N, C-alpha and C positions, 0 to 999 in steps of 0.2 A: 410359740407360734408367731412371734412378733419381734421386730426391732424398730426402735424409734429414738427421736431426740426432741427435747424442748429447749428453746433458746430465746435470748433477748438480744436485740441490737443495741450495743452500748452507745451509739451515736443518736439514734432516733427514739429509743425506748419501745420500739415495736416488739411484739412477742409472737411466737409461733411454735407449731408442732409439725414434724414430718414423721411418717410412720409407714411400715409395710408389713404384710403378713401373708401366710398361706391361707388364712381364713378369708371368707368374703366380707366385703364392706367394713374393713377394720377401722377406718377413720370415723365411721358413723357411731361406733361404740366407744372408741378409745381416745379421741382427740378433743381437748377442751382448752379454750383460751378466752380471756376477758380483757378488753382494752384497759390499760392502766392498772391491771391487777396481777396477771400472771398467765402461765400456760402449764397444762398438765397432760400427761399421757397416763392412762390407767389401763393396764393390760394384763395378760396371762390369766386365763379363766376369769374373764373381765367382769367387774362390777361397775357399770356405767355411773352409779351414784357417787363413786369416789372422786371423780373429776370435779363435778360441781361442788361437792363438799369442800375439797381443797381450795377451790377458787373463792368460795364464800368465806372461808377462814382467812385467806390472804386479804380479801377485801375488808375484813373486819380489823386488819392491822397486823396480822401475823406475817412473818417472813416464811420462805419456803420450808425451812427446817422445822419451824414450829408447826406449820400447817400439816406437813407429812407426819410428824410425831402424833398430832391429834387425830389424823386419819387412821393411823395405826391403832390408836386407842379406841376409836369409835367403830371402825369398819368390821363387818362380819367376815369370818373366814379369811382374815388378813394374811394368814400364812400362805395362802394360795395366790395372793395378788402382787403385782409389781406396779409401783406408782412413781412417776418422775415429775418433778415440779421445778419451775423457775419463777421467781417473783419479779416485781417491777423494778427492783434495785439490782437484779442480776444474780441474787442468791439462788443456790440450787440445793436440792435434796432428793434422795432416792430411797424408796423402800423396795426391797426384793425379798419376798417371803421364802422361807426354806422349802416350801412345796411347789415353787415355780418349776415349770416343765423343762426337762432335758438339760442341756448346757445353758445356764443363765448367768449373766454377769452385768456389770454396770461401770460407767466411767463419768467423770465430771471435769469441767474446765471452766474458764472464765465465761460466765453468762450462758453456759450450756451443760446439759446433762443428757446422757444416753444410756439405754439399757435394752436388754433383749432376753428372750427365752427360746428354747428349742433351737439354739444357734448352731451353726456349723462348727464354730470354735469360740473360745473365750476372748479372742482379740477383737471381735466385731464392734462392741461399744467404744473401745479405745480408738479404733479406726474412724468411727463416726465423729467423735470429738475432734480428732486431728483433722478430719476433713472439713469440719465446720470452722475451726480456728485458722486453717490454712486457706480458706476461700475468701473471696472479696466480693463487693457489690451489695446489692439489696439483700435483706434478710432472707427473702424467698430464694434467691440464688444460692445463698450459703446453706440453707436447709436442704435444698435439692442436692447440692454437691456433697453434703455430709451423708445423706441417705444413699447416694451412689457409692460413696466410699465404704459404707457398711456392706453394701451388696458385693462390691469388689473384694472385700476382705473375707467373704464367705456367706454372709447373710444367714438366712435360716438353713437348717439341715436339709430341707426340701425346697421345692420351688415356691416362690411367692406368687400370689394371685391378686392382691389388692394393695392399694397405697393411697396416701392422702397428704395434702399440704394445707395447713390452716394458719392464717395470719390475721392478727388484729393490730389496729393502730390507734387513731384518735376517736373513732366513731364506735358506737355500741354494737355495730354489726361487723361481721368479718370483712376485712379488706380483701381477702381471697380465701376461698374454700373449694379446693380442687380435689376431686376424687376419681379413682378408678376402682370400682367396686368388685369387678371380676374380669380377669382375662387369662387366657392360656399363654399369652405373650408376657412381656415384662411390664408390670404395673408401675414400677418406678420410672421407667422411660415414658410411659403414657402420661403420668403426672408431670414429668419434666417437660414434655411437649406441650401439655395444656398450660403450664406456667409460662412458657415462652410466647404462646399466643395471647394469653390473658394479660401478662405484665405490661405491654405498651398501652392497653386500654383501661387499666385498673383505675387510675386517677380520674378518668372521664366518668366511670360509673359512680365514683364518689361524688363528683361534681353534679351529676344528674340528680342524685338524691338530695344534695344540699340546696341547689338552686339550678333547675333545668334551664333557666333563661341564659345562663352563662356557659352552658355545656356545649361541647362540640357536637356536630351532626352524628347521626347514628351509624352511618356507613353501610346501610342496608338498601336493597332495591326499593325504589319508591320514595326514599328519603331525599328531600331537596334542601 
């Protein structure tokens, strides 16, 4: 019911997740990232506990491969789960249980891992990885481009209705957490539009949190 990627920016160390599904509010259950630690997508008959578990293991010093192996050991009904992870060094790992739904497959590249289930075809994760590696710019730009590439390659077997983009950087809170929890239109395009609106303002929101005295004006009616 889902296709996604986790990725790291080799230049900045920023980490992120992009995801889409036919189910509602997929990003609320399946996207996990922690600044300076890693990013995880836990999907397919989702157990939301697996993402934080993998991040805790990576924060304790494990790389992505070790963390995913331990998640497989500890997780309940792991044969139904799909877990994608990237660590702070760019290492990646994927677990796809044999009871994942429909056509399911996975792909990895430098600093990126992609996977999906109930896919239109088995080439979707490979297209996502190629889309990420072929894109330029901010990590958010590359994640959106990769998700669009997966959609163009076939995406899910049926229409998708929700999507999300999650980015973490130097602060303990998300740099960006943009979601479309349900639409009859294209949720990937909705998130892409939200990203284009949010991206120019993103650093200002960080600055307002760190020191509002140095922050730019809010740009809303009544603000002087």
